[in-house]
C-alpha positions, 0 to 999 in steps of 0.5 A, spaced: 447 491 481 450 484 478 453 483 471 455 477 467 462 477 463 462 476 456 466 470 454 472 473 451 473 477 458 473 470 462 479 467 457 485 469 462 483 472 469 491 471 471 493 477 466 492 485 467 486 485 463 482 481 468 476 486 471 477 488 478 474 493 483 475 500 481 474 498 474 470 502 469 466 498 464 461 498 458 455 495 460 450 492 455 442 491 456 438 486 453 432 482 455 436 478 461 435 480 468 442 482 469 446 487 464 453 484 461 460 487 461 462 487 454 468 492 455 473 494 460 475 501 459 482 504 460 485 505 467 488 511 470 492 507 475 492 500 477 495 497 484 499 490 482 503 486 486 506 479 484 502 473 485 503 466 487 511 464 487 512 471 483 511 468 476 505 472 474 502 479 476 496 479 481 492 485 480 488 488 486 485 494 484 484 499 478 483 507 478 486 508 485 487 515 487 491 514 493 494 508 497 493 508 505 498 504 508 496 502 515 501 499 520 500 498 528 504 502 533 504 496 537 500 489 537 503 487 533 509 492 533 511 497 528 516 494 523 519 499 518 521 494 513 514 492 512 512 499 512 517 501 507 515 495 502 508 497 502 511 504 500 515 501 495 509 498 492 505 504 492 511 508 488 512 502 483 505 503 481 505 510 481 500 511 486 501 517 492 501 513 499 499 516 505 502 512 512 497 511 517 500 509 524 494 506 528 493 503 535 496 510 538 492 508 545 496 502 546 502 503 552 508 505 549 505 507 542 506 515 543 514 514 543 514 510 537 509 514 533 513 521 534 519 517 532 516 514 526 512 520 524 518 524 524 522 519 520 517 518 514 515 526 514 522 527 513 522 523 506 515 527 504 510 522 506 503 525 509 503 521 516 496 520 520 497 517 527 490 514 529 486 510 534 479 507 532 479 506 540 480 513 542 478 516 536 485 520 535 486 522 528 479 519 525 477 526 523 484 527 519 483 520 516 476 522 514 478 529 511 483 525 507 478 520 504 473 524 503 475 525 495 477 519 490 478 512 491 483 510 496 486 503 497 487 501 504 493 496 505 497 493 510 499 487 514 493 483 517 492 485 525 494 492 524 486 495 525 484 497 517 477 494 518 477 497 525 479 504 522 474 504 517 468 502 522 470 508 526 470 512 520 464 510 518 460 506 523 455 504 517 460 499 514 460 494 520 466 491 517 468 484 521 474 485 525 479 480 528 484 479 534 491 479 534 494 472 535 498 472 541 502 466 539 505 469 532 503 477 534 500 477 527 493 478 525 488 473 523 485 475 516 478 478 516 477 481 509 478 475 504 477 479 498 478 486 495 471 490 496 469 497 493 466 501 499 462 508 499 464 512 505 459 517 508 464 522 507 464 522 500 470 518 498 471 510 496 475 505 499 478 499 496 478 494 503 484 489 501 485 483 504 491 483 509 498 482 505 502 476 509 507 476 504 508 483 499 511 481 493 513 487 488 511 485 480 517 485 475 521 492 478 528 492 475 533 492 480 536 499 477 529 502 478 529 500 486 532 507 488 527 511 484 522 508 489 525 511 495 524 519 494 530 521 498 535 518 494 533 521 488 537 528 488 543 525 492 543 520 486 545 525 481 551 526 484 554 519 483 560 518 479 557 512 475 551 512 471 546 506 474 550 506 481 547 501 485 548 505 491 551 499 495 559 498 493 561 503 488 566 509 490 563 516 490 556 515 491 552 521 492 546 516 496 551 513 501 554 520 502 547 523 504 547 516 508 553 518 512 551 525 513 545 523 516 541 526 510 538 519 509 535 515 515 539 508 516 533 504 517 530 506 510 537 505 507 537 498 510 530 497 507 533 499 500 539 494 501 534 488 503 530 490 497 535 491 492 539 485 493 532 480 494 530 483 487 537 482 484 537 475 486 530 474 484 531 477 477 
């Protein structure tokens, strides 16, 4: 069914009030061929990132129950800093993420899968290891997505569309090869779409994010987006501790003892410093 927008809903599509996939709306029916969207209903959640040059928010989807963060183990190679950025994006939107480590069939992937799955499970994140080629983990993924609305996010080329096709062949989503020059993917999904799955759930298939930017997170809020920092931060001497240079910092003590992973802390440091510079 196609519907048109009331004039007042067209005024500014650069705000968080514009209608996106997942939104619930009130329709008006008249003698026209198509109904009219006359009101936007309250949202339970929204997935939002910074738009072009970071000056305005870009609303990606609404009423999302969970976020599936997909990254390949190889081809393109796994990057913890990129995964951490997507997980922080989910945390900043207060939407629970699940990490999917894809392309498990490729040479060298098994060792990376064991290491990275252990790292992120220790933080408390659910982790699935999958392969659209061999079928590994597809049954687990199907169970995960059988209820609610899930946004599927991740860089281009990591196999999001291939995974969804393996999960539900009726989708027949277009897929692309990884660029041999850049080792990155070519965009095959050009706009966010809400897709119903045969297993019962819904997915928002999003374009590959080549440059993920967080929207207006205060630097002091960054540590709350790293779940393993929350308890140690209660031991910091100073309220509002940045965990970068203050003495008697509970987070850095946990880092030194091995309770916090060094790679995760480096992701936090880079994001905190970037946000302090930007805002």
